[in-house]
C-alpha positions as CSV (number, residue, x, y, z in Angstrom):
1,X,-13.6,-3.9,10.9
2,X,-11.3,-4.8,8.1
3,X,-13.0,-6.1,5.0
4,X,-12.9,-9.9,4.7
5,X,-12.0,-10.5,8.3
6,X,-14.0,-10.9,11.5
7,X,-11.9,-9.1,14.1
8,X,-11.8,-5.4,14.9
9,X,-8.7,-3.4,15.4
10,X,-8.1,-2.3,19.0
11,X,-8.7,1.5,19.3
12,X,-6.9,1.6,22.7
13,X,-3.7,0.2,21.1
14,X,-0.5,-1.1,22.6
15,X,2.4,1.0,23.5
16,X,4.2,0.3,20.2
17,X,1.8,2.4,18.2
18,X,0.3,-0.5,16.3
19,X,-3.4,-1.1,16.8
20,X,-4.7,-4.6,16.2
21,X,-2.4,-7.6,16.1
22,X,-4.1,-9.2,13.1
23,X,-5.4,-12.1,15.2
24,X,-5.5,-15.3,13.2
25,X,-3.2,-13.7,10.6
26,X,0.2,-14.0,12.3
27,X,1.8,-16.4,14.8
28,X,4.9,-16.0,16.9
29,X,6.8,-18.6,14.7
30,X,5.8,-16.9,11.4
31,X,8.2,-14.7,9.5
32,X,6.9,-11.1,9.4
33,X,6.1,-9.5,6.1
34,X,8.2,-6.5,7.0
35,X,10.4,-5.8,10.0
36,X,11.8,-2.4,10.6
37,X,14.7,-2.0,13.1
38,X,15.4,1.6,14.4
39,X,14.8,3.0,10.9
40,X,15.8,6.6,10.2
41,X,15.2,8.5,7.0
42,X,16.8,11.8,6.0
43,X,16.4,13.6,2.7
44,X,19.3,16.0,2.4
45,X,19.4,17.7,5.8
46,X,15.7,17.1,6.5
47,X,14.8,14.4,9.0
48,X,11.7,12.6,7.9
49,X,11.5,9.5,10.1
50,X,13.4,8.5,13.2
51,X,13.8,5.4,15.3
52,X,11.0,3.5,13.6
53,X,10.8,-0.1,14.9
54,X,7.8,-2.2,13.9
55,X,6.6,-5.5,12.5
56,X,3.9,-5.8,9.8
57,X,2.5,-9.4,9.6
58,X,1.6,-11.3,6.4
59,X,-2.0,-11.0,5.2
60,X,-4.9,-8.7,5.6
61,X,-4.9,-4.9,5.5
62,X,-2.5,-2.8,7.5
63,X,-3.5,0.9,7.5
64,X,-1.1,3.7,8.1
65,X,-2.5,6.9,9.5
66,X,-1.2,10.2,10.8
67,X,-1.1,13.9,10.1
68,X,0.5,15.4,7.0
69,X,4.2,15.5,7.2
70,X,4.5,12.5,9.6
71,X,6.2,10.3,7.0
72,X,3.4,8.0,5.9
73,X,4.3,8.1,2.2
74,X,8.0,7.9,3.0
75,X,7.4,4.8,5.0
76,X,5.7,3.1,2.0
77,X,8.5,4.2,-0.2
78,X,11.0,2.6,2.1
79,X,9.2,-0.7,1.8
80,X,10.1,-1.1,-1.9
81,X,13.3,0.9,-1.9
82,X,12.0,4.0,-3.6
83,X,13.7,5.5,-0.5
84,X,16.7,4.0,1.3
85,X,17.0,4.3,5.1
86,X,19.8,6.5,6.4
87,X,19.8,4.5,9.6
88,X,18.6,1.1,10.8
89,X,17.5,-1.8,8.7
90,X,14.4,-3.3,7.0
91,X,13.6,-7.0,6.3
92,X,11.1,-8.4,3.8
93,X,10.0,-12.0,4.7
94,X,13.2,-12.4,6.7
95,X,15.6,-11.1,4.1
96,X,17.5,-7.8,4.3
97,X,15.8,-5.4,1.9
98,X,19.1,-4.0,0.8
99,X,20.2,-7.4,-0.4
100,X,17.3,-7.8,-2.8
101,X,17.4,-6.7,-6.5
102,X,15.2,-3.7,-6.8
103,X,13.4,-4.8,-10.0
104,X,12.6,-8.2,-8.4
105,X,11.5,-6.6,-5.2
106,X,9.2,-4.1,-7.0
107,X,7.5,-6.9,-8.9
108,X,6.8,-8.6,-5.5
109,X,5.9,-5.4,-3.7
110,X,3.8,-3.2,-6.0
111,X,2.8,0.4,-5.4
112,X,-0.2,2.5,-6.3
113,X,0.4,6.3,-5.8
114,X,-2.1,9.0,-4.9
115,X,-1.7,10.6,-8.3
116,X,-2.1,8.2,-11.2
117,X,1.2,7.5,-12.9
118,X,0.4,6.8,-16.5
119,X,2.7,5.9,-19.4
120,X,2.4,7.4,-22.8
121,X,0.1,5.6,-25.2
122,X,-3.3,3.8,-24.9
123,X,-4.9,2.1,-22.0
124,X,-3.8,-1.2,-23.6
125,X,-0.2,0.0,-23.8
126,X,-0.3,0.8,-20.1
127,X,-1.5,-2.6,-19.2
128,X,1.1,-4.3,-21.4
129,X,3.8,-2.5,-19.4
130,X,2.9,-5.0,-16.7
131,X,2.4,-7.9,-19.0
132,X,3.8,-7.6,-22.5
133,X,2.1,-10.9,-23.5
134,X,-1.4,-9.8,-22.4
135,X,-4.1,-11.2,-24.7
136,X,-7.4,-9.6,-25.4
137,X,-9.4,-11.9,-23.1
138,X,-7.2,-11.2,-20.1
139,X,-7.1,-7.5,-20.9
140,X,-10.9,-7.4,-20.9
141,X,-11.0,-9.3,-17.7
142,X,-8.6,-6.9,-16.1
143,X,-10.5,-3.8,-17.2
144,X,-13.8,-5.3,-16.1
145,X,-12.3,-6.1,-12.7
146,X,-11.6,-2.4,-12.0
147,X,-14.9,-1.2,-13.5
148,X,-13.6,0.1,-16.8
149,X,-15.3,-0.6,-20.1
150,X,-13.2,-2.9,-22.4
151,X,-13.8,-0.3,-25.2
152,X,-11.4,2.0,-23.3
153,X,-8.5,-0.2,-24.2
154,X,-7.8,1.8,-27.4
155,X,-8.3,5.3,-25.7
156,X,-5.2,7.4,-25.0
157,X,-4.5,7.0,-21.3
158,X,-4.0,10.8,-20.8
159,X,-7.7,11.3,-21.8
160,X,-9.1,9.3,-18.9
161,X,-10.8,10.9,-16.0
162,X,-9.0,10.9,-12.6
163,X,-11.0,8.0,-11.3
164,X,-10.5,6.0,-14.5
165,X,-6.8,6.7,-14.5
166,X,-6.5,5.5,-10.9
167,X,-8.4,2.3,-11.7
168,X,-6.1,1.7,-14.7
169,X,-3.0,2.1,-12.5
170,X,-4.5,-0.4,-10.0
171,X,-5.3,-2.9,-12.8
172,X,-1.7,-2.5,-14.1
173,X,-0.3,-3.1,-10.7
174,X,-2.4,-6.2,-10.1
175,X,-1.4,-7.7,-13.5
176,X,2.2,-8.0,-12.3
177,X,0.9,-10.4,-9.6
178,X,2.5,-8.9,-6.5
179,X,2.6,-10.5,-3.1
180,X,2.2,-7.1,-1.5
181,X,0.5,-3.9,-2.7
182,X,1.4,-0.6,-1.2
183,X,-1.3,2.0,-1.5
184,X,-0.6,5.7,-1.0
185,X,-4.1,7.2,-0.5
186,X,-5.3,5.6,-3.7
187,X,-8.9,6.9,-3.4
188,X,-8.1,10.5,-2.4
189,X,-10.1,13.0,-4.5
190,X,-12.0,10.2,-6.3
191,X,-15.8,10.0,-6.6
192,X,-17.8,7.6,-4.4
193,X,-18.3,5.2,-7.3
194,X,-14.6,4.9,-7.9
195,X,-13.9,4.5,-4.2
196,X,-16.4,1.7,-3.9
197,X,-15.0,-0.1,-6.9
198,X,-11.4,0.1,-5.6
199,X,-12.3,-0.9,-2.1
200,X,-14.4,-3.9,-3.2
201,X,-11.8,-5.1,-5.6
202,X,-9.0,-4.9,-3.0
203,X,-11.3,-6.6,-0.5
204,X,-11.6,-9.5,-2.9
205,X,-7.8,-9.6,-3.5
206,X,-7.1,-9.4,0.2
207,X,-9.3,-12.5,0.8
208,X,-7.3,-14.2,-1.9
209,X,-4.1,-13.6,0.0
210,X,-2.7,-10.3,-1.2
211,X,-1.2,-8.3,1.6
212,X,-2.2,-4.6,1.5
213,X,-0.5,-1.7,3.2
214,X,-2.7,1.3,2.8
215,X,-2.1,5.0,3.7
216,X,-5.4,6.8,4.3
217,X,-6.5,10.1,5.8
218,X,-10.1,9.0,6.0
219,X,-11.2,7.6,9.4
220,X,-14.3,6.1,7.9
221,X,-12.3,4.3,5.3
222,X,-9.8,3.0,7.8
223,X,-12.7,1.6,9.9
224,X,-14.0,-0.2,6.7
225,X,-10.7,-1.6,5.5
226,X,-8.2,-2.1,8.3
227,X,-7.3,-5.2,10.1
228,X,-4.5,-3.4,12.0
229,X,-3.4,0.3,12.2
230,X,0.0,1.9,12.4
231,X,-0.1,5.5,13.6
232,X,2.6,8.0,12.9
233,X,2.8,11.3,14.7
234,X,4.7,14.5,14.0
235,X,6.8,15.1,17.1
236,X,7.9,18.4,18.5
237,X,11.2,18.0,16.6
238,X,9.2,18.0,13.3
239,X,10.2,14.3,12.6
240,X,7.8,11.4,12.1
241,X,7.7,8.8,15.0
242,X,5.6,5.8,15.8
243,X,2.9,7.0,18.2
244,X,3.1,5.6,21.7
245,X,-0.2,4.7,23.4
246,X,-0.9,4.2,27.1
247,X,-2.6,1.0,27.9
C-alpha cells in the first residue's frame, strides 16, 4: 500500500507491465504526467531500452522495479532530459519534452541520485544553490525537515556521512519546489534511521501533491511506498523492455 493512499497496487498486473492504475488519482480526461510513445534509447552502439510505451499519471508514487541493467535509471534520466531518446517521443503534461527548455524542465522535474551529488562548500552553500535568497529561518526549517541539525549548516558538505549527504541532497531538491521528483534508489546503502526519515518526508510531500517516481530494488520498500508499479525486464536480447503480464 502506498503511503498516504488507501488502495493497493495490483500484483497480478495488466498486460502493459504497469501494476496499479492509481485509482482516484487519474481519470480518462486528465492529462498524463508523462507519456512515452515507443521510446528507444541507445548509448553509442549499446541498446538500453526499446519500444517503451507507457503512461504515468499525476500524483502519488510510481515505483520502477526490475533487475540491474534493465534500464530503470535510464528511464528516470529520460524524464528530465539527462538522456535523450534515440527513437519515439516523450510528453510531460501534454507537451513534447524536446520542446521544453532543459533548465526550466529540471526545476519542475527534480532528481535525487543514488549517490549524493554535493557541491563544494558548506551545507548552507549547497542549499543556496537551490535558493540563493534562502534566509536562516527557512534554512533551519529545511534542515529540520530532513532530520539534520541546523548547526550543520556551517559544516563542509564533504564531511557529512552518507546518510546526511543524501538528506542534504533531498532538502536541496525540495527547496527548488518541483512538481515531480525523480528518485534513483535514494535510500540504497543508508541506515534504517535515514531511510525512515526520507520515506516519511516524501510521504508528507506526496500527500501535499508532489508526484514521485521512485526506482527501488527493495520489495518491502515498494510495498510501503508505491501506489503503482512499472516493471522493466532484461530481455534475451540484453535490452530493457516493459514487462508483459498475463491476466
